[in-house]
N, C-alpha and C positions, 0 to 999 in steps of 0.2 A: 080844663086845666083848675087847680086850685092852688094857691099859695101857702107854703107853709114856712114853718120856721125851727121844725126838726131837721137839724141837718146835723151827721155825724162823720166826719171825717176819720178815718181809719187806717188809711196805710197809704205810703208814699215809698215806691221803692225805682231801684234801678234795674234794667235790663240791657248788659251790654251787647254791643253789635247791633244794635236799632239804630234808625234814624231819629226816632225820636224816643230815647231808653227813659225817661222818666216818668212813672205812671201817678195817678192819685185816686184813690177809690174813695167813694162816700154813698151814704143814705139821706135820701129825702123823705120823710116820714116811713115809708117801710120799701122804697124801690131803689136799688141799687145801678148808682152810675160809675162811670170812669172816665179819663181822661188822658191822652199821652200828650207831653211837651218835650221839647230838645234841650230843656237844659234847668237844672236844679232851681235858680231862682223863680223862673216860669212856673215850675211844677207847686213851689211853696207860697208862691203870692207875693215873692220879694222879700219874704221875713229869712233873715239868715237863721242858722241851725246848726 
């Protein structure tokens, strides 16, 4: 596993009716990742939007 600082966040979205409705999607170098959260402050890292 290598360390990279090439990170690109491209989407935060909400899907109603889910236990954890907030999704965050990002790329590290060229690999896609996603994570689901229970509320928007967790999904945005606590940053208001």
